[in-house]
N, C-alpha and C positions, 0 to 999 in steps of 0.2 A: 307257288309250291305248298302243296297240303302238308299237314303233320304226319300223315303216313309216308309221304315221299321223304321226309326229313328223317325218318326212321329206318331208312332203307339199309340193306346189308352193308356192312363196313368191314373193319378189322378188329381182331380181339385185342382189347386192352389187358395189361396186367392187372387183374382184380385185386392183388394182394398189395399193389403200390400203396404205401403209407404216406399219409398226410397227418399233420399235427393240428388238432382242434381244441375246444374247451374240454372235451373228454380225454384229452391225450392222444396216443397215436390211434389213426382211423385208417383202415384200408379202404381203398376206392370203393368196392362193392358196398361198403356201409355209408357211404355218401348219399347213397339213393334213399336212404330212410324209409324202406318199404315201398318206394314208388317205383314205376316201369321205367321211367327216363329220367335223365339227370343232364343239367345244363351248367356246365363249368366256365365261369367267366375267369380268364386268365391273360397272361401275357405270352407272346413268341417274339423271337427276333424278327425285326422288319423283313418282309419278303417271304416269310416261311409260310405264312397261312395261304392255303389255296382254297378259295370259296366253294362250298358244295351247294351253297344256298345263299340267299341274299338276307341281308339285314331287314328287309321289309317282312320277311317270314317270321320274325322274331316274336311278335304279339301272339300269334297262334300258338306257338310253342310255349311262351310263358303263362299263358292263360290255361294251358291244359293241366287239369288236376293231378295227373299222373307224371308231371315233370316237376322236379325239385331243382331250384336254382341255388348254386353254391358259388362263394368268391373264393379263389385261390390265388395266393400271392407267393412270392419268393422271400419276403421279409419274414423275421422270426414271428412266430404267433403271438407273443406278448405285444409286440408293435401293432399287429393287426387288430388285435382286441381293443386297444387303446383308440384306433382309428374308427373301428365299428361303432364304439360308444360315443365317440366325438360326432359322427354321422347321425346317430339316433335311429338305427335300423336294427332289425332283428334277422337279417339274412346271415345264414351261416359263413364264417370265414375260417379258412384253413391256410396253414403254411404249406408250401410244396415241399417234396423230398429235397433234402440238401439245404433248406433254408435260405441261405444267402443274405443278402442285405437289401435294403430299399434302394441303395445306390445302384444295384445291379440292373435295375430296370429302365435306364435311360434310352437304350436302343430298342426297346420293346413296344409292340403295339397290342392293342386290346382284342381279345378274340372270344368267341363264345363256342366251346367244344360240346357237341351232343353226344351222348352215349344211352344205350338201353341194355337193359338186362334180357338176356336169352338163356333162361335156367340159371345155372351156376356161372355163365359166362357174362362178361361185360363186353360190349361191342361199341367201339367209336365209330360214329356214322358221318360226322361232317364237323368241320370247324369253319366258323363264319367270322370274317373280319367285321369289327364293330365300327359304326361310323363315326365316333369320336367319344370324348370323355363324359359327355351328357348321357350315356347309356345307363349307367347305374340309377340315376335320378328317374329317367324315363321307365326304367325296369320296376322300381318301387311303385311308381304310379299305376302300371299295368296291373302289377300284383296285388295292389291296395295293401303292401306291406306296412306293418306297423312301424310307426316313428315314435321313438321315445320322447317324451315330453320333457 
């Protein structure tokens, strides 16, 4: 599957959905940080994700300079910031609406949801179940993301 196929028409997302990040409340449309595409690593209840693409397609998506990868968790942002510093990476982390706690995620599976901007609209194009917990380490390698020393 090509990058253009991954950015196929999808359904409108609520561009105003608010996440919590370093800068405080952040609406979904601002997570793009000026890029055309957004890849959101998050979790969903087991059995909810219906793949629109394969995890084999992810390197092309992640290498595209117009795609921004962000991590979204249900835990409070303060906990995420500690985790991010512990891992030593610069990937942006956000707390999902409603916050929750880290204990809420035991029946969850990791996915990557892809979005693109269409004017003022945010379109969700696909959600890809991830092959396992090693995805983040692999993504950091693919992106050449900075690891704090």
